[in-house]
Each structure stands twice: as structure tokens, then as C-alpha cells.
N, C-alpha and C positions, 0 to 999 in steps of 0.2 A: 690444664684442665680443659675439657671440651664442653659442648652444649649441655645445659641442665634441662631435664624434662620434668615439667610439672603437669599433674593431672588436675584439672580445674572444673568447677561446676558451671560458672558463668563466664564464658569465653570473652564476650564483649566487654564486661566490666574489668576483667583481668588485663586484657589487651590495652584498654584505656589507661589503667593504672601504670603499667610499665612503659607506655609511650608518652602520655600526657604528664605523668608524674615523674618517673625515673628519667625519661628522655630517650628511650630506645626507639629504634625504627622498626616498622613492620616490613620484614623481608619477603614473606610470602604467606598466603592464607589459602587453605584448601579444606572446605567443609568444616569439620570440627577441629582443625589444626591451624595454629598460627606460629610462625617462626619469627622471633624478634632478635634484633642485634644492633650493631652500628654499621651503617653503610651496607655492605654485602656480607659482613662477617657475623654469623649467627652466635647468639649468646644463650637464648632460652627457646625452648619448644613447649608451647602450651597446647594440651589436648583436652577437649571437653568430654567429661564423663559425668553426666547429670545425676546418675543414680548411685554413685559411690558414696559411702558414708564420709563424714568429716574426719580429718586426721585428729587423733587423740594425742595431745601433747605429752601424755605419760608413756607413749609407745616409742619404739625406735623409729627413725625416719629423719626428716630434714629439720635442722635447727635454723640454718639460713643459707641462702645463696649469696655469695660475695662477689660483687661487681667491682673490678679494679679499674680505676681511672689513670690515665697517663700522667696527669699533673693535678696540682691543687686547684687550678682555675676550672678545669673540667668538672672536678668533684663539686666545687662550690656552686657551679652553674646548675648541676643536677639537684643539689640540696635546696637551692633557691627555688627551683621549679617545683620540687616536692612541697615546699612550704606554702606555695600558692595553690597547688592542686589538692593535696591530701595531708594537711598539717597534723591531723590527729593520728596519723599512722606512725609518727615518729615515736620511737621507744627509748632512745638513748644514744650516747656517743662516748668514745673513749680514745685516749692516746695510748697506743699499745707499744710505744717505743720504736717498733719497726714500722708502724703505720699509724694513720689517723683514720678513724672509722665512725660511721654514722649508721644507726640501726632503725629499721622500720618493720612493720607487719603489713603485708599486702591485704586486700579485702577478704581473702579466704584464710588468713592467719598464717601464711608462709613467711618466715623470717627473711629479711633482705638486709644485707650489709652493703653500703656504698663506701669505698675507701680509696686511699692513695698510699703508696709506699714511701717511706723515707729512703734515701739512697742507701745501698747496701754498706757503703763505707761508714755509715753512721750507726749500723747495728752493732750491738755488743755480743761477741761470740763467747760461748761458755767453754769450759775446759773439755767437755765431752763432744764438742763439735756442733752443739745446738745454738740457739739464740736466746737472749734475755728478752722476755715479754712481760708486760704488765697491763693494767687497766687504770689509767690515770684520768683525771677530769679533762674534758675537752669541750669548750663552749661553742656550740654550733653557730650562734649569731656572730661571734667574734671571728670564727673561721670564714664565714661567708663574707663579712665586711672586709676581711684582710685579703681575700683571694679572688673574689668575683670580678671578672672583667666585664664591666657593664657596656663596653664599647663593642664587644664581640657579637656579631650577628649569629642568632641561633646557637648561643653558647653551649647549652647542654647537649644539643643534637650534634654539634660539630666535634666535640672532644672524643678521642678514641677511648674505648672501654672494652674489657674482656672479662671472662670468668677468672677471677684470681684464685679463689678456693671455694670449696664446699664444706660446710660444717654440719656434721651429723649428730643425731641423738643415738646413743648406743646403750646396751644393757650393762656392759662391763668394760672397763679400760684395759684390763689384762687380756681379755678375749680380743678386743680391738687391736691391741699391739701385736698379738700373735698373728692376726690375720693381715693387717695393713702394713706392718713393718716386717715381721719375720718371714711371712709367706709372700705377700705381694711385692715387697722390696723397698718401700719408702723408708727414709731415714727419720728417726725420732729427733725432732728439733726442740721440743719442750714438753714437759709433763708436769701436771699438778696433781700428784697422788692418784687417788682412785676417781677423781672428778673430771679430768680433762687431759687430752693428748693431742699433740700437733705434729704432723708428719709431712715430709716433702721429698722432692728430688732436686738435685742440683744446688743444694744449699739455700733454697728459698725458705722463708720463715714458716710457711705451711701451705700445702696444696689441699690437704684434708685435715679438718679439725673434728674432734669427737668429744662428746661430753656425756655425763650421766646426771646432770643437774635436775632434770625432770624425769629421767627414764631409767634410773638404776634398777637393775634386775629385769628389765624388759626382755621379752622373748621375741620370736620371729614375728615380723610384721603381718598384719592382715591387710587385705585390699582396702584402700582408702584414697581419698583425695590427698594431694600433696606430692611428694617426690615420686617420680616415675622411674627415672634412671640417672645414674651418674656416669659421665663419659670422661675417660682419661686418654690422653694422646702420648704415645712413645715414639722415639725417633725412627725406628725401623723394625723390620720383621724379626731380626735377631733378638731384639728386646722383647718383642711379643712372644716369640717361641720360649724364651727363658722364663717369662711369667707363667705361661701355660704349663711348662714342665714343673715349676714349683707348686702350682695349684693342684695339678694332678697328683703330685707326690704327697700332698697333704690330704688327698681324698676328696677334693672339691670338684664337682662336676663342671665341665667347661664346654660351652657350645662354640664351635669355630665357624667363621664365615670368611669372606674375602678380606684379608688384611685386618681382621678384628676377631676378638674373642669376647664372650659374655659369660657371666657367672654371678652367683649370689654371695653376699657377705654373710656373716653368721646370723644376721637379723633379717635376711631375705631382701635386703636392698640390692637391686640389680645394678651391676657394674659392667660397663662395656669399655674395652680397651682397643683403641685403633692404632695402627702403625702408620708412620709417615712413609714417604717415598724411599 
């Protein structure tokens, strides 16, 4: 997964949350745009749009942006930093069997997941090639006490982190499967009836999650704050061309540019796919 674009009302407040709270770095700022990440690797792009309406949680759009940490110590440092900066934004935590995850809402209501994966060798594979996932209790205080390296200077800022997955709100799981799996080409890794779907490439537990918990029956998105664009990276232009061919065959309008294509999902969430070298 590539950089996640968020449209925000108060750029300064949001930059402060993701830097002083989550522990990301400011990579660049230009006018109403800030790019955040770790070191020189971008993770999020925040663009200020003061006059857009708030995102309605009953609509299709972003459920959460999931930031994946390289190890438990790095995740514990970030959670510890969040506890000091914005403790009231914590919304929950869960042991998902494949990962350990902690959830927050940023100042404008965008969901944020901070997580670390368990080794793939510890994942339980299902007969159909997916993975077993669950939501079991996970004590945030015990996690931090067990894994925080208090001797590491700049702990949260030093640990590597990337976009691990993006979780979307959609109107229909069947429609989501038809688009993201059957057409776009992701493998289904787990499904929970008509409520949730998790898809990935390369055997990962999920690169994109989708649910209807708040948005069942939702139609196309209207312009609002929140998710601007989801970016996906594929290895080469052959992969990019194959995706474009499938999309066009399904009657989906595709815009092409240098080593990238852009298109909308069934709820008008903008997707951009980039090809590597």
C-alpha cells in the first residue's frame, strides 16, 4: 500500500496529532499540503480543505488508516507517546491472531490503527488459502509495559513504520468483492458474511479491509473531509497493464499517466495504482 491522502480542515492540528501523537515526521510542507512519514518515506499526505463538510460515518469512505510498525517496541513507543499527547482519542485494542492492534480517532474523526504483525509462521491458514482472524482482548497498558524500550532515545520517532493496510466503509460486501477481488485482483483472505471482507496480495492477512458496520446500503460518496485517495503499488508495468485491462473489461473508466492509473471504486473512492521499476 502507498501513501494515504486525507482531506483535513485544520492542517496545523492534524499535523500536530500525527507527529507529536503518533510519532511521524514532517517530510515536507507546501502551502495547504503536508507530507508525513518516517525519515524520508512518506506515509500520509494531508491537504487542507476548510470548506468541505465533515465526513458522515454512515457513508462509504475511510474506516481507518493502519500504520504498521516493524516491531513491538516501536509500536509500544508510539502508543506510549499517544497516551501522553492525546489519551482520549484511544478507542480500543484487539489481538487479531495475525496482529496486535490499537485504535484511535484523530481530531477530525478519521480512524487510525497502530499495529504490529505476528510472524507469518504463527498465522493459521484456512483450507481456502485465507487466514484465521479474530478480535480478542488486548490490554494496552500491559502491552506497553512489556515492550516499551525506555532506554531508546526518540523511541517512537526511530522505529520504522509504513502503511500496512487501509480499511474502508462500503455499502455492500458482495459489490466490494466483485470489484476488489474479482476485477482488481486481490485475494480474499477472510470474510465475515455480509459485514466484512479482507483482501490482499502475496498472502498477507489484508492490504484492504472493507465493512458495512455503519454504512450498509451506502451509495456513491459526496465530497467531504476524510479520505482523499488510496494508493496501491504493484511491482511493474505488466501488472499495471493487466489491472487496467480488467478494469476496462468491467466497464470502469481508467485514467492513465506515467507508470500509474487512477479510477473510482463503486462508491467513488479514488484509487491510484503505481508501477515500480
